[in-house]
DRENTIFI-868650 format. One record per residue (C-alpha): x, y, z. Coordinates in nm, 3 decimals, padded with zeros to 5 digits. Each point is the difference from the previous one (the first is absolute). Example, Ala and Ser with C-alpha at 12.3 -4.5 7.8 and 13.67 -1.06 7.14 Angstrom:
# residues 2
01.230:-00.450:00.780
00.137:00.344:-00.066
//
This chain:
# residues 373
-03.689:03.038:00.268
00.018:-00.336:-00.174
-00.336:-00.158:-00.067
-00.014:-00.369:00.085
-00.230:-00.249:-00.163
-00.057:-00.364:00.095
-00.153:-00.232:-00.260
-00.094:-00.360:00.072
-00.054:-00.204:-00.312
-00.111:-00.364:-00.022
-00.013:-00.161:-00.342
-00.165:-00.330:-00.100
00.202:-00.168:-00.272
-00.206:-00.150:-00.285
00.128:-00.239:-00.259
00.207:00.192:-00.256
-00.130:00.001:-00.357
00.185:-00.208:-00.250
00.089:00.300:-00.214
00.289:00.218:00.105
-00.082:00.352:00.117
00.217:00.309:-00.033
00.048:00.175:00.331
00.065:00.373:00.001
00.298:00.123:00.204
-00.091:00.120:00.347
00.026:00.382:-00.017
00.093:00.047:00.366
00.277:-00.259:-00.013
00.124:00.148:-00.329
00.018:00.352:00.145
00.168:-00.115:00.322
00.269:-00.188:-00.194
00.062:00.299:-00.232
00.039:00.225:00.302
00.236:-00.249:00.164
00.222:-00.024:-00.310
00.023:00.378:-00.031
00.091:00.040:00.369
00.275:-00.262:-00.020
00.138:00.167:-00.311
-00.012:00.344:00.165
-00.196:00.112:-00.306
-00.177:00.324:00.092
-00.128:00.049:-00.354
-00.133:-00.355:-00.002
-00.184:00.067:00.327
-00.145:00.325:-00.133
-00.166:-00.162:-00.300
-00.184:-00.244:00.228
-00.200:00.289:00.147
-00.293:00.164:-00.174
00.037:00.357:-00.125
-00.252:00.109:00.265
00.243:-00.078:00.284
00.195:00.317:00.093
00.369:-00.005:-00.084
00.090:00.109:00.353
-00.184:-00.299:00.148
00.179:-00.244:-00.229
00.335:00.160:00.082
-00.059:-00.028:00.374
-00.117:-00.359:-00.034
00.300:-00.112:-00.202
00.242:00.181:00.235
-00.145:-00.196:00.292
00.037:-00.330:-00.183
00.334:00.045:-00.178
00.230:-00.031:00.301
00.375:00.052:-00.035
00.187:-00.327:00.033
-00.303:-00.220:-00.068
00.105:-00.334:-00.145
-00.347:-00.148:-00.051
-00.362:00.111:00.026
-00.280:-00.256:00.015
-00.370:00.082:-00.041
-00.296:-00.205:00.119
-00.369:00.072:-00.048
-00.168:-00.051:00.338
-00.363:00.098:-00.072
-00.223:00.108:-00.287
-00.344:00.160:-00.035
-00.199:00.164:-00.284
00.093:00.361:-00.055
-00.281:00.231:00.102
-00.147:00.183:-00.298
00.149:-00.231:-00.264
-00.209:-00.236:-00.217
00.020:-00.362:00.119
00.333:-00.153:-00.106
00.150:00.334:-00.105
00.158:00.103:00.330
00.136:-00.137:00.327
00.129:00.129:00.329
00.309:-00.197:00.109
00.191:-00.031:00.325
00.363:-00.055:-00.099
00.294:-00.091:00.222
00.350:00.114:-00.097
00.299:-00.186:00.147
00.307:00.218:-00.059
00.330:-00.166:00.079
00.351:00.145:00.035
00.313:-00.203:00.072
-00.074:-00.044:00.371
-00.333:00.170:00.071
-00.354:-00.001:-00.134
-00.328:00.183:00.040
-00.360:-00.084:-00.089
-00.226:00.267:-00.146
-00.374:-00.049:-00.046
-00.209:00.216:-00.232
-00.343:00.028:-00.154
00.020:00.035:-00.380
-00.285:00.032:-00.249
00.018:-00.134:-00.357
-00.241:00.063:-00.287
-00.032:-00.037:-00.375
-00.205:00.191:-00.257
-00.329:-00.173:-00.089
00.082:-00.296:-00.224
00.376:00.056:00.036
00.247:-00.288:-00.036
00.252:-00.119:00.257
00.252:00.267:-00.103
-00.246:00.283:00.069
-00.015:-00.050:00.378
00.156:00.278:00.210
00.036:00.096:00.363
-00.251:00.278:00.062
00.059:00.056:00.370
00.240:-00.083:00.280
-00.055:00.054:00.369
00.251:00.058:00.277
00.266:-00.255:00.082
00.020:-00.168:00.340
00.322:-00.170:00.095
00.161:-00.264:00.218
00.362:00.089:00.069
00.286:-00.170:00.178
00.032:-00.332:-00.184
00.359:-00.127:00.000
00.217:-00.282:-00.118
00.220:-00.127:00.281
00.306:-00.222:-00.040
00.269:-00.171:00.203
00.341:00.158:-00.051
00.196:-00.319:-00.060
00.314:00.186:-00.113
00.063:00.163:00.337
-00.062:-00.231:00.297
00.105:00.106:00.350
00.162:-00.192:00.279
-00.184:00.064:00.326
00.121:-00.022:00.357
-00.234:00.093:00.286
-00.246:00.164:-00.238
-00.329:00.118:00.155
-00.319:00.098:-00.180
-00.267:00.148:00.225
-00.365:00.090:00.008
-00.218:00.070:00.301
00.034:-00.291:00.248
00.201:-00.204:-00.255
00.370:-00.063:-00.057
00.125:-00.216:-00.287
00.368:-00.062:00.071
00.239:-00.167:-00.240
00.304:-00.090:00.210
00.198:-00.125:-00.297
-00.097:-00.050:-00.362
-00.067:00.154:-00.340
-00.244:00.276:-00.094
-00.140:00.078:-00.344
-00.172:00.335:-00.047
-00.341:00.019:-00.170
-00.001:00.318:-00.206
-00.234:00.219:-00.205
00.033:00.335:-00.173
-00.050:00.177:00.335
00.273:-00.188:00.185
00.018:-00.302:00.231
-00.346:-00.141:00.077
00.096:-00.337:00.149
00.263:-00.252:00.099
00.057:-00.373:-00.032
00.184:-00.141:00.303
00.188:-00.332:-00.006
00.204:-00.128:00.292
-00.007:-00.036:00.378
-00.264:00.227:00.144
-00.253:00.050:00.276
-00.342:00.169:00.006
-00.134:00.161:00.320
-00.356:00.122:00.042
-00.108:00.162:00.328
-00.335:00.188:-00.004
-00.038:00.308:00.219
-00.363:-00.098:00.067
-00.035:-00.220:00.309
-00.299:-00.179:-00.151
00.196:-00.081:-00.316
00.296:-00.123:00.204
-00.241:-00.249:00.151
-00.107:-00.114:-00.346
00.364:-00.040:-00.104
00.066:-00.207:00.313
-00.289:-00.232:-00.086
00.154:-00.054:-00.343
00.372:-00.013:00.078
00.027:-00.072:00.373
00.152:00.340:00.075
-00.119:00.361:-00.010
00.280:00.072:-00.246
00.001:-00.216:-00.312
00.356:-00.093:-00.091
00.119:-00.241:-00.266
00.305:-00.065:-00.219
-00.038:00.028:-00.377
00.206:-00.055:-00.312
-00.213:00.187:-00.258
-00.204:00.321:00.014
-00.157:00.242:-00.244
-00.058:00.366:00.091
-00.202:00.277:-00.170
00.010:00.365:00.106
-00.029:00.347:-00.143
00.318:00.126:-00.170
-00.020:00.304:00.230
00.028:-00.231:00.304
00.301:-00.204:-00.111
00.267:00.201:00.184
-00.222:00.032:00.309
-00.097:-00.367:00.039
00.318:-00.177:-00.118
00.338:00.017:00.173
00.179:00.051:-00.329
00.337:00.030:00.177
-00.025:-00.376:00.057
00.020:-00.061:-00.376
00.317:-00.035:-00.202
00.026:-00.063:-00.372
00.033:-00.367:-00.091
00.074:-00.200:-00.311
-00.283:-00.167:-00.195
-00.036:-00.374:00.064
-00.209:-00.199:-00.245
-00.152:-00.231:00.263
-00.106:00.285:00.230
-00.127:00.204:-00.293
-00.227:-00.284:-00.112
-00.125:-00.039:00.355
-00.073:00.373:00.032
-00.192:00.001:-00.326
-00.201:-00.302:00.114
-00.090:00.177:00.327
-00.100:00.313:-00.191
-00.215:-00.198:-00.246
-00.173:-00.183:00.285
-00.061:00.294:00.233
-00.035:00.311:-00.217
-00.340:-00.089:-00.147
-00.163:-00.032:00.344
-00.010:00.373:00.075
-00.007:00.333:-00.187
-00.046:-00.188:-00.329
-00.251:00.130:-00.257
-00.171:-00.242:-00.240
00.026:00.161:-00.345
00.012:-00.314:-00.213
-00.228:00.136:-00.271
00.209:00.317:-00.029
00.358:-00.119:00.043
00.198:-00.323:00.011
00.234:00.149:00.262
-00.046:-00.002:00.377
-00.094:00.337:00.152
00.006:00.111:00.360
-00.105:00.282:00.229
00.255:00.154:00.236
-00.075:-00.015:00.372
-00.090:00.346:00.134
00.239:00.165:00.244
00.006:-00.181:00.339
-00.174:-00.307:-00.143
00.198:-00.322:00.017
-00.021:-00.369:-00.088
00.218:-00.293:00.105
-00.039:-00.358:-00.121
00.221:-00.210:00.229
00.045:-00.375:-00.036
00.057:-00.077:00.370
00.144:-00.323:00.130
-00.250:-00.033:00.288
-00.329:00.130:-00.139
00.016:-00.052:-00.379
-00.038:00.306:-00.224
-00.134:00.309:00.182
-00.115:00.330:-00.147
00.029:00.334:00.180
-00.170:00.309:-00.145
-00.030:00.364:00.098
-00.275:00.146:-00.219
-00.102:00.359:00.074
-00.327:-00.036:-00.194
-00.134:-00.248:00.257
-00.162:00.100:00.330
00.208:-00.269:00.174
00.312:00.048:-00.203
00.243:-00.252:00.154
-00.054:-00.367:-00.082
00.192:-00.320:00.049
-00.152:-00.305:-00.166
00.079:-00.336:-00.155
-00.118:-00.043:-00.357
00.013:-00.381:00.005
-00.302:-00.038:00.229
-00.126:00.361:-00.018
00.070:00.046:00.368
00.015:00.352:00.139
00.247:00.010:00.288
-00.020:00.372:00.080
-00.211:00.288:-00.128
00.005:00.345:00.159
00.046:00.375:-00.066
00.343:00.157:-00.006
00.109:00.274:00.239
-00.050:00.259:-00.274
-00.350:-00.127:-00.079
-00.101:00.015:00.366
00.139:00.353:00.032
-00.193:00.113:-00.308
-00.341:-00.144:00.087
00.005:-00.135:00.357
-00.088:-00.346:00.129
-00.362:00.019:-00.111
-00.118:00.081:-00.351
-00.287:-00.046:-00.244
00.044:-00.179:-00.331
-00.227:00.265:-00.155
00.250:00.271:00.089
00.278:-00.182:-00.187
-00.170:-00.064:-00.333
00.115:00.206:-00.295
-00.345:00.055:-00.153
-00.368:-00.093:00.027
-00.221:-00.142:-00.277
-00.312:00.215:00.023
-00.194:-00.154:-00.288
00.047:-00.211:-00.310
-00.167:-00.036:-00.338
00.057:-00.293:-00.236
-00.130:-00.047:-00.355
00.029:-00.360:-00.129
-00.106:-00.148:-00.330
-00.028:-00.376:-00.050
-00.002:-00.089:-00.371
-00.134:-00.348:-00.081
00.037:00.027:-00.374
-00.016:00.262:-00.270
-00.380:00.039:00.026
-00.073:-00.022:00.372
00.144:00.177:00.301
-00.105:00.117:00.342
00.125:00.285:00.214
-00.004:00.082:00.366
00.099:00.304:00.200
00.078:-00.023:00.372
00.071:00.282:00.236
00.021:00.034:00.371
00.091:00.241:00.274
00.131:-00.129:00.331
//
């Protein structure tokens, strides 16, 4: 279990003295950077010497095996929290929460760990060592996705379907959006039509208020689709696609559509860990379509299994929800009536927060809050 510490620090800046002062290196930052360099070099011996002799060899071996992943091209470490190490003299030990971003060519994972550092009394910066490391927790399933510009397809009477939705490209060009797991999206350019017809009578009424008809229909020339790689063959009439030759103008247009639409959904903000864009893959049966319609501007359709009402049609421009209702599968699983409490993944039963506000080197105040719902 990783211990988590939250420290709030406010500092009042006083006028700096005229004489220069020598600042000692920050021990936590020094240790984190040493660990990062050794991981990127794949240097097991270099990692071993960063741990104190008191740490069992088997624990170090297991830890390094978890962090030295085959095919890793870059590992980035960030210190996320820090607190005094229990039992160590003030300034001689810290408990750190460290985040590891481990990147391969097309995938990445984030590991979070609690790691303790300590030095002998009076030791210099080189005497600090890791004296403990607690279990890793991880976030998996981060991917780079890209438009395959080398292999466009010519489409004729292509249909892409989700519940109550058909995105039809009568004639045009399709670029596949790919990741290491397969096809996770498409960019459509050409003469197409989108049709949305809710099964719910109440939602058909809402669609009629918006579009003038119980079935929303509109031509389009551009669309962007995201789906699970496992759903590609099921949702896309791939027989309607034939290999085409790359065309510079269409390729630029496809890349512009991807750049504009891809960051709106399934994108993960990891700017302090990586300069690249990273994405989640839609789960099986989930679906997203961004369609630039001729009649209704850009519309967004989503099927999101994590939501109680998992089918949505909305317009981002004015944040207008056109339809929102549960899918057939959702209704079959839980019925028409449900409680939000029954759908939550976990309950917070109590909390405890220690906060220290440091005004300067000589004065500080602390507060502890706890509560139980």
